[in-house]
VOGU-3710 file (C-alpha; in Angstrom, 3 decimals, decimal comma):
1> melvdwtppp> 32,054/8,628/-34,989  31,619/5,774/-37,418  28,270/4,113/-38,094  28,791/0,573/-39,338  25,232/-0,699/-39,750  22,713/1,760/-41,221  19,748/-0,624/-40,811  17,466/0,380/-37,923  16,258/-2,400/-35,636  12,604/-3,464/-35,693
11> cptcgademy> 9,980/-1,521/-33,740  10,114/-2,365/-30,016  6,301/-2,160/-29,867  4,999/-4,056/-32,920  8,142/-5,618/-34,424  7,715/-3,973/-37,854  10,769/-3,091/-39,946  9,459/0,419/-40,613  11,465/2,566/-38,216  12,479/6,082/-39,272
21> hklvshipss> 14,358/8,807/-37,423  12,646/12,112/-36,797  14,562/15,243/-35,797  12,180/17,736/-34,214  14,794/20,034/-32,701  18,546/20,411/-33,155  18,946/22,471/-29,954  20,293/20,149/-27,200  18,938/22,275/-24,341  15,345/22,202/-25,636
31> kafrtlngwy> 12,606/19,936/-24,281  11,751/18,800/-27,833  15,343/17,623/-28,345  15,190/15,499/-25,205  11,678/14,107/-25,629  10,649/14,155/-29,302  13,829/13,422/-31,275  14,274/9,749/-31,953  13,011/6,709/-33,813  9,354/6,307/-34,743
41> cgkchagafq> 7,507/3,367/-36,276  5,888/3,924/-39,665  3,369/1,146/-38,993  2,080/1,621/-35,426  3,404/5,217/-34,994  5,023/4,396/-31,642  7,970/6,540/-30,573  10,130/8,373/-29,863  12,608/5,587/-29,112  16,341/5,753/-28,518
51> lgnvtesdav> 17,617/2,711/-30,393  21,115/1,347/-30,021  23,900/2,998/-28,078  24,104/6,253/-30,074  22,724/9,289/-28,278  20,826/12,109/-29,957  23,834/14,368/-29,316  26,059/11,843/-31,136  23,598/11,787/-34,044  23,566/15,584/-34,278
61> rfaislink> 27,385/15,737/-34,268  27,505/13,073/-36,995  24,901/14,917/-39,115  26,802/18,199/-38,775  30,027/16,480/-39,819  28,273/15,186/-42,969  26,939/18,654/-43,784  30,385/20,201/-43,375  32,133/17,751/-45,751
//
């Protein structure tokens, strides 16, 4: 998997450019993985959002590949 643009899009709720990704659980079968992992807004605290076309499973695989390098 190759990520070309590292800049997160603006918040879908307030439009602020303060989005950050929060990983609550790395276990794909857990409820927290499905409902709490994702993008949150640093300004209005809205989230968790799935932004773009990368799934949480894709993000976990990418993070693991970075750790293993």
